[in-house]
Residue frames relative to the residue before (quaternion, step in Angstrom):
aa qw qx qy qz dx dy dz
M 1.0000 0.0000 0.0000 0.0000 0.00 0.00 0.00
K 0.0319 -0.8397 0.5420 -0.0127 3.57 0.65 1.10
S 0.6930 0.4723 -0.2950 0.4578 3.56 0.83 -0.91
L 0.5974 0.5732 -0.3547 0.4344 3.57 1.14 -0.61
H 0.6501 0.5099 -0.3198 0.4637 3.58 0.97 -0.83
A 0.6526 0.5115 -0.3176 0.4600 3.56 0.98 -0.82
C 0.6704 0.4943 -0.3079 0.4599 3.54 0.97 -0.82
A 0.6434 0.5364 -0.3267 0.4377 3.57 0.99 -0.77
A 0.6026 0.5408 -0.3498 0.4713 3.56 1.13 -0.64
L 0.6656 0.4873 -0.3077 0.4741 3.57 0.99 -0.77
L 0.5630 0.6308 -0.3724 0.3827 3.52 1.15 -0.66
T 0.6866 0.4850 -0.2820 0.4623 3.56 0.97 -0.85
L 0.7063 0.4431 -0.2615 0.4862 3.58 1.18 -0.42
I 0.8004 0.1249 -0.0422 0.5848 3.56 0.96 -0.85
A 0.2545 -0.8326 0.4693 0.1472 3.57 0.12 1.25
V 0.6902 0.4918 -0.2910 0.4438 3.55 1.09 -0.62
S 0.7072 0.4546 -0.2579 0.4760 3.60 1.19 -0.17
I 0.3812 0.7415 -0.4678 0.2934 3.55 0.70 1.12
T 0.3550 0.7744 -0.4794 0.2108 3.60 1.22 0.01
S 0.7379 0.4298 -0.2487 0.4571 3.60 0.79 -0.97
C 0.5581 0.6245 -0.3830 0.3897 3.60 1.30 -0.13
R 0.6194 0.5673 -0.3480 0.4165 3.60 1.11 -0.47
T 0.0696 -0.8435 0.5325 -0.0093 3.54 0.23 1.33
V 0.2043 -0.8025 0.5548 0.0804 3.56 -0.67 1.13
Y 0.7921 0.1260 -0.0817 0.5917 3.61 1.09 -0.66
A 0.0349 0.7545 -0.6534 0.0510 3.54 -0.90 1.08
P 0.3912 -0.7521 0.4715 0.2427 3.62 -0.60 1.08
N 0.4013 -0.6888 0.5493 0.2505 3.55 -1.07 0.76
A 0.6490 -0.5019 0.3869 0.4210 3.55 -1.30 0.23
V 0.4820 -0.6513 0.5104 0.2881 3.56 -1.22 0.59
N 0.2490 -0.7397 0.6076 0.1472 3.56 -0.97 0.92
A 0.0838 0.7848 -0.6027 0.1171 3.57 -0.35 1.31
P 0.1416 -0.8770 0.4512 0.0845 3.61 0.34 1.23
L 0.1541 -0.8100 0.5446 0.1534 3.63 1.09 -0.69
L 0.0646 0.8297 -0.5467 0.0925 3.58 0.78 1.06
Q 0.2835 -0.7956 0.5238 0.1110 3.55 -1.10 0.77
E 0.8318 0.0480 0.0273 0.5523 3.65 1.04 -0.56
K 0.6338 -0.5108 0.4155 0.4060 3.55 -1.28 0.35
G 0.7988 0.2903 -0.2388 0.4697 3.52 -1.00 0.90
E 0.4905 0.6486 -0.4441 0.3760 3.60 1.22 -0.11
F 0.0698 -0.7882 0.6113 0.0118 3.57 -1.07 0.79
K 0.0468 -0.7920 0.6087 0.0014 3.58 -0.92 0.95
A 0.0574 -0.7766 0.6274 0.0092 3.55 -1.09 0.86
T 0.1093 -0.8026 0.5861 0.0175 3.52 -0.83 1.07
V 0.0876 -0.7458 0.6590 0.0429 3.55 -1.00 0.93
A 0.1322 0.8070 -0.5522 0.1625 3.57 -0.33 1.27
T 0.7580 -0.3835 0.2686 0.4541 3.53 -1.34 0.11
N 0.8631 -0.0488 -0.0287 0.5019 3.57 -0.63 1.26
N 0.7332 0.4002 -0.2124 0.5072 3.60 1.26 0.07
I 0.0626 -0.7278 0.6790 0.0739 3.50 -1.28 0.64
Q 0.0103 -0.8245 0.5637 -0.0490 3.59 -0.72 1.07
L 0.0953 -0.7828 0.6146 0.0197 3.54 -0.99 0.92
A 0.0595 0.7859 -0.6147 0.0300 3.58 -1.15 0.61
G 0.0192 0.8051 -0.5916 0.0382 3.56 -1.04 0.77
A 0.3827 -0.7090 0.5520 0.2149 3.54 -1.21 0.64
V 0.2064 -0.8069 0.5441 0.1016 3.60 -0.48 1.17
T 0.7547 0.1003 -0.1019 0.6403 3.60 1.31 -0.34
E 0.7168 -0.4176 0.3079 0.4657 3.60 -1.21 -0.19
H 0.8131 0.2193 -0.1055 0.5288 3.60 1.16 -0.42
V 0.6831 0.4492 -0.2922 0.4963 3.62 1.22 -0.02
G 0.0409 -0.8067 0.5893 -0.0146 3.53 -0.82 1.07
V 0.1983 -0.7416 0.6245 0.1436 3.53 -1.31 0.42
M 0.1105 -0.7925 0.5974 0.0532 3.55 -1.22 0.55
V 0.1053 -0.7477 0.6510 0.0770 3.54 -1.28 0.54
N 0.0880 -0.8074 0.5835 0.0032 3.57 -0.85 1.02
G 0.0594 -0.7808 0.6208 0.0384 3.56 -1.02 0.81
Y 0.0657 -0.8083 0.5847 -0.0200 3.56 -0.94 0.92
L 0.0864 0.7717 -0.6253 0.0771 3.54 -1.03 0.89
N 0.0760 0.7812 -0.6147 0.0780 3.54 -0.82 1.03
A 0.0227 0.8116 -0.5806 0.0602 3.57 -0.59 1.10
Y 0.0068 -0.7959 0.6048 -0.0275 3.55 -0.81 1.06
T 0.0035 0.7725 -0.6348 0.0185 3.55 -1.02 0.90
S 0.4484 -0.6915 0.4943 0.2765 3.57 -0.83 0.93
D 0.6926 -0.5057 0.3261 0.3978 3.55 -1.24 0.47
D 0.7327 0.3946 -0.2352 0.5020 3.57 0.99 -0.77
K 0.4413 -0.7416 0.4043 0.3032 3.61 1.38 0.17
S 0.4846 0.6700 -0.4417 0.3481 3.57 1.18 0.39
F 0.7641 0.2655 -0.1579 0.5664 3.61 1.25 -0.21
K 0.0202 0.7869 -0.6138 0.0597 3.54 -0.83 1.09
N 0.0096 -0.7780 0.6274 -0.0328 3.56 -0.94 0.96
N 0.0596 0.8322 -0.5420 0.1008 3.59 -0.25 1.25
G 0.0387 -0.7766 0.6285 0.0205 3.53 -1.14 0.72
K 0.0569 0.7895 -0.6093 0.0465 3.54 -1.13 0.67
G 0.1135 0.8134 -0.5649 0.0799 3.54 -1.15 0.53
G 0.1483 -0.7651 0.6178 0.1044 3.55 -1.30 0.28
E 0.0841 -0.8062 0.5856 0.0026 3.58 -1.00 0.87
I 0.0880 -0.7520 0.6458 0.0987 3.52 -1.31 0.40
G 0.0007 -0.8223 0.5679 -0.0367 3.57 -0.95 0.80
I 0.1718 -0.7529 0.6259 0.1091 3.56 -1.32 0.36
G 0.0824 0.8284 -0.5478 0.0832 3.55 -1.05 0.71
Y 0.4764 -0.6356 0.5373 0.2835 3.47 -1.43 -0.05
F 0.0141 -0.8033 0.5953 -0.0119 3.59 -1.03 0.81
G 0.0805 0.7777 -0.6223 0.0366 3.55 -1.28 0.41
H 0.1173 -0.7859 0.6017 0.0806 3.55 -1.32 0.05
T 0.4834 -0.6281 0.5237 0.3125 3.53 -1.33 0.33
D 0.7051 -0.4419 0.3380 0.4397 3.55 -1.30 0.02
Q 0.6846 0.4544 -0.2702 0.5018 3.57 1.21 -0.52
R 0.5214 -0.6780 0.3758 0.3567 3.60 1.29 0.31
L 0.3232 0.6705 -0.5721 0.3444 3.57 1.10 0.75
S 0.1264 -0.8556 0.5019 0.0013 3.56 -0.38 1.27
Y 0.0541 -0.7750 0.6295 0.0131 3.53 -1.22 0.65
E 0.0629 0.7951 -0.5981 0.0785 3.52 -1.13 0.71
A 0.0588 -0.7711 0.6316 0.0546 3.56 -1.29 0.35
Y 0.0451 -0.8068 0.5885 -0.0270 3.57 -0.76 1.13
A 0.0724 -0.7541 0.6494 0.0665 3.52 -1.28 0.49
G 0.1321 0.8118 -0.5578 0.1115 3.56 -1.00 0.71
A 0.2637 -0.7339 0.6057 0.1581 3.49 -1.42 -0.08
G 0.0281 0.8153 -0.5778 0.0256 3.53 -1.25 0.34
F 0.5165 -0.6188 0.5134 0.2945 3.49 -1.43 0.07
Y 0.0509 -0.7943 0.6054 -0.0056 3.57 -0.99 0.84
N 0.0246 -0.7877 0.6154 0.0115 3.56 -1.14 0.68
V 0.0403 -0.7765 0.6281 0.0288 3.55 -1.06 0.75
S 0.0154 -0.7905 0.6123 -0.0034 3.56 -1.05 0.84
I 0.0942 -0.7688 0.6320 0.0239 3.54 -1.08 0.82
K 0.0219 0.7748 -0.6305 0.0398 3.53 -0.93 0.98
E 0.1084 0.7964 -0.5878 0.0924 3.58 -0.89 0.88
S 0.7933 0.2854 -0.2454 0.4786 3.51 -1.41 0.25
N 0.6696 -0.5293 0.2711 0.4450 3.54 0.88 1.15
N 0.6816 -0.5358 0.2504 0.4309 3.50 1.02 1.06
T 0.4377 0.6743 -0.4868 0.3418 3.61 1.12 0.43
K 0.7235 0.2781 -0.1987 0.5997 3.53 1.32 -0.30
R 0.0481 0.8173 -0.5666 0.0934 3.56 -0.70 1.08
F 0.0225 -0.7461 0.6653 0.0162 3.51 -1.24 0.77
D 0.1093 0.7812 -0.6088 0.0843 3.61 -0.89 0.89
S 0.1078 0.7995 -0.5826 0.0988 3.53 -0.87 0.96
D 0.2829 -0.7133 0.6153 0.1807 3.55 -1.13 0.76
A 0.0527 -0.8003 0.5970 0.0195 3.54 -1.24 0.44
M 0.3143 -0.6778 0.6185 0.2434 3.54 -1.33 0.30
K 0.1204 -0.7969 0.5902 0.0460 3.53 -0.94 0.95
Y 0.1129 -0.7788 0.6161 0.0353 3.56 -1.04 0.86
F 0.0177 -0.8183 0.5744 -0.0098 3.58 -1.02 0.73
V 0.0937 -0.7313 0.6720 0.0692 3.50 -1.35 0.55
Q 0.0996 0.8258 -0.5446 0.1072 3.60 -0.70 0.97
P 0.1495 -0.7469 0.6436 0.0743 3.55 -0.66 1.13
S 0.0754 -0.7842 0.6124 0.0663 3.60 -1.21 0.48
I 0.0721 -0.7437 0.6586 0.0892 3.50 -1.28 0.48
G 0.1363 0.8159 -0.5459 0.1328 3.57 -0.89 0.85
W 0.3270 -0.7037 0.5915 0.2193 3.51 -1.37 -0.15
V 0.1196 -0.8161 0.5651 -0.0169 3.54 -0.92 1.02
N 0.1453 0.7317 -0.6652 0.0308 3.54 -1.18 0.68
P 0.7218 -0.4614 0.2539 0.4490 3.67 -1.11 0.17
Y 0.7625 0.3881 -0.1965 0.4789 3.62 1.14 -0.45
F 0.8138 0.1535 -0.0293 0.5597 3.57 1.11 -0.55
E 0.0013 -0.7798 0.6260 -0.0063 3.55 -1.13 0.73
V 0.0050 -0.7813 0.6240 0.0131 3.54 -1.12 0.68
A 0.0020 -0.8085 0.5877 -0.0312 3.61 -0.95 0.82
L 0.1556 -0.7428 0.6444 0.0940 3.53 -1.13 0.77
T 0.0122 -0.8295 0.5536 -0.0726 3.56 -0.58 1.19
P 0.1074 -0.7773 0.6166 0.0644 3.62 -0.56 1.07
R 0.0904 -0.8339 0.5444 0.0037 3.59 -0.13 1.30
L 0.1828 -0.7328 0.6433 0.1254 3.53 -1.15 0.74
S 0.0625 -0.8039 0.5913 -0.0139 3.59 -0.63 1.18
M 0.0652 -0.7721 0.6321 0.0122 3.53 -1.06 0.88
I 0.0133 -0.8212 0.5684 -0.0490 3.57 -0.78 1.02
K 0.1115 -0.7877 0.6057 0.0158 3.53 -0.93 1.04
Y 0.2511 -0.7899 0.5497 0.1041 3.58 -0.59 1.22
K 0.3963 -0.6713 0.5705 0.2583 3.50 -1.21 0.62
M 0.6901 -0.4476 0.3368 0.4582 3.57 -1.24 0.16
P 0.3575 -0.7747 0.4795 0.2053 3.61 -0.59 1.10
D 0.3943 -0.6410 0.5983 0.2751 3.47 -1.41 0.32
I 0.0103 0.8235 -0.5601 0.0895 3.56 -0.40 1.28
A 0.0870 0.7902 -0.6013 0.0803 3.57 -0.90 0.94
G 0.8146 0.3204 -0.2252 0.4278 3.54 -1.09 0.77
Y 0.6463 0.5103 -0.3288 0.4623 3.58 1.17 -0.41
S 0.4516 -0.6561 0.5267 0.2970 3.54 -1.05 0.74
S 0.6558 -0.5000 0.3753 0.4232 3.59 -1.23 0.29
E 0.6288 0.5298 -0.3318 0.4624 3.58 1.10 -0.71
E 0.6604 0.4986 -0.3066 0.4705 3.63 0.96 -0.83
S 0.6396 0.5204 -0.3240 0.4638 3.58 0.99 -0.80
A 0.6664 0.4857 -0.3001 0.4795 3.58 0.96 -0.84
A 0.6535 0.5264 -0.3216 0.4385 3.61 0.94 -0.83
N 0.7379 0.3741 -0.2048 0.5231 3.59 1.15 -0.66
Y 0.4518 -0.7187 0.4150 0.3274 3.59 1.34 0.11
F 0.3090 0.7602 -0.5173 0.2431 3.60 1.17 0.44
N 0.6695 0.5434 -0.2956 0.4112 3.58 1.03 -0.81
I 0.7501 0.3449 -0.2127 0.5226 3.64 1.23 -0.27
I 0.3739 0.7885 -0.4447 0.2018 3.57 1.30 -0.05
D 0.7513 0.3975 -0.2142 0.4814 3.60 1.04 -0.73
Q 0.4990 0.7068 -0.4099 0.2889 3.61 1.21 -0.04
K 0.8156 0.0732 0.0006 0.5739 3.60 0.94 -0.85
M 0.5241 -0.5896 0.4988 0.3590 3.55 -1.32 0.25
Y 0.2941 -0.7361 0.5864 0.1670 3.54 -1.16 0.74
A 0.1400 -0.7853 0.6003 0.0579 3.57 -1.05 0.83
F 0.0625 -0.7955 0.6027 -0.0115 3.56 -1.02 0.91
F 0.2443 -0.7179 0.6342 0.1509 3.56 -1.11 0.81
E 0.0172 -0.8558 0.5100 -0.0852 3.55 -0.48 1.26
P 0.0258 -0.8123 0.5826 -0.0049 3.63 0.21 1.17
A 0.0146 -0.8032 0.5946 -0.0339 3.55 -1.02 0.85
L 0.2442 -0.7381 0.6127 0.1419 3.54 -1.19 0.72
T 0.1072 -0.8011 0.5887 0.0167 3.57 -0.81 1.07
L 0.0626 -0.7845 0.6169 0.0049 3.58 -0.86 1.02
R 0.0208 -0.7846 0.6195 -0.0112 3.58 -1.01 0.87
G 0.0592 0.7904 -0.6073 0.0547 3.52 -1.05 0.87
G 0.3508 0.7149 -0.5443 0.2638 3.54 -0.97 0.88
Y 0.5462 -0.5941 0.4624 0.3672 3.56 -1.07 -0.77
K 0.8639 -0.1704 0.0644 0.4696 3.52 -0.61 1.29
F 0.8887 0.0451 -0.0057 0.4563 3.56 -0.37 -1.25
V 0.7827 0.1876 -0.1616 0.5710 3.63 1.17 -0.06
K 0.0247 0.7986 -0.5977 0.0655 3.57 -0.93 0.99
L 0.4562 -0.6158 0.5635 0.3085 3.50 -1.30 0.47
Q 0.1382 -0.8010 0.5793 0.0610 3.57 -0.89 0.93
L 0.0615 -0.7557 0.6519 0.0117 3.53 -1.05 0.95
Q 0.0190 0.8063 -0.5900 0.0366 3.54 -0.96 0.87
Y 0.0542 0.7788 -0.6240 0.0344 3.53 -1.07 0.81
G 0.1340 0.7821 -0.6002 0.1005 3.54 -1.04 0.80
H 0.3349 -0.7125 0.5801 0.2088 3.52 -1.36 -0.14
S 0.2731 -0.7501 0.5868 0.1358 3.52 -1.15 0.80
F 0.1158 -0.7968 0.5927 0.0175 3.57 -0.60 1.23
K 0.3291 -0.7442 0.5455 0.2006 3.59 -0.68 1.04
L 0.2329 -0.7879 0.5605 0.1038 3.55 -0.78 1.10
S 0.6260 0.5578 -0.3360 0.4290 3.58 1.16 -0.55
K 0.4738 -0.6594 0.5054 0.2921 3.57 -1.18 0.56
N 0.6031 0.5663 -0.3702 0.4225 3.60 1.10 -0.56
N 0.4634 -0.7300 0.4468 0.2296 3.54 -0.94 0.94
I 0.0723 0.7576 -0.6454 0.0651 3.53 -1.25 0.66
N 0.4164 -0.6614 0.5514 0.2918 3.57 -1.16 0.56
N 0.1326 0.8188 -0.5396 0.1438 3.57 -0.22 1.23
D 0.4363 -0.6480 0.5603 0.2752 3.51 -1.31 0.50
S 0.3014 -0.7902 0.5104 0.1558 3.60 -0.91 0.87
D 0.6426 0.5454 -0.3328 0.4228 3.63 1.17 -0.23
I 0.1125 -0.7293 0.6698 0.0818 3.53 -1.21 0.74
G 0.2747 0.7723 -0.5354 0.2034 3.59 -0.58 1.03
S 0.1205 0.7871 -0.5970 0.0975 3.52 -1.05 0.78
I 0.0989 -0.7485 0.6500 0.0867 3.54 -1.31 0.40
G 0.2575 0.7756 -0.5453 0.1863 3.56 -0.91 0.84
L 0.5250 -0.5976 0.4973 0.3464 3.54 -1.31 -0.47
I 0.1418 -0.7650 0.6219 0.0888 3.54 -1.13 0.75
F 0.1883 -0.7841 0.5881 0.0622 3.55 -0.90 1.03
D 0.1326 -0.8178 0.5599 0.0067 3.57 -0.81 1.04
I 0.0943 -0.7676 0.6328 0.0371 3.57 -0.75 1.11
A 0.2956 0.7461 -0.5274 0.2790 3.56 -0.29 1.30
S 0.3955 -0.7101 0.5262 0.2499 3.55 -1.30 0.15
W 0.5347 0.6709 -0.4114 0.3078 3.59 1.16 -0.45
Y 0.6947 0.4867 -0.2875 0.4448 3.60 1.01 -0.74
K 0.5658 0.5925 -0.3798 0.4296 3.57 1.30 -0.08
N 0.6014 0.5975 -0.3482 0.4002 3.57 1.22 -0.45
């Protein structure tokens, strides 16, 4: 939530200019495991994200994603938190040169809450999120790279809103959040480097809103962390 941090800093300086700070959707990191064989298992611990993936057959993989992002302003008068969990299943394969390809689809639960002005103003909403993500990449024991164009769709339930005037709710699109599904195109580049079973992972991408309906959303996808790989292919 890079934009959220910038907005929260302005919040302490200009109390009347916080409309764009109320982030309702922030994209989680992309899980692009690039599995190579049956029985392989990968676990990623990255910024605000925990991701797991495993190969149940030679070409079928499953993934589980967890996301948590909590921001509180210095004076504790503004809190913007998001959390979610996803599960997905997909197909993967590779050439003899380890040029890898995969496609996953999945769904999950998402929640966002905003509290401000000493909790006199509150917004809370649950949502269902759906995603489809193909990836293409290259893998060897020391380096991995993946390009993943993810399509994310999220449908919010009727929010719990308290303390905001009708004008404030309209300005932040709180009053229309549950009316339609939102769609985002989210391409991301993932780089990994290390030695066999553990690598440093860097990821950067961008979230493009495809829907015409308005929402306060973060457009950056970025994370840094470690990925652990339990496999036998890199031992050969």
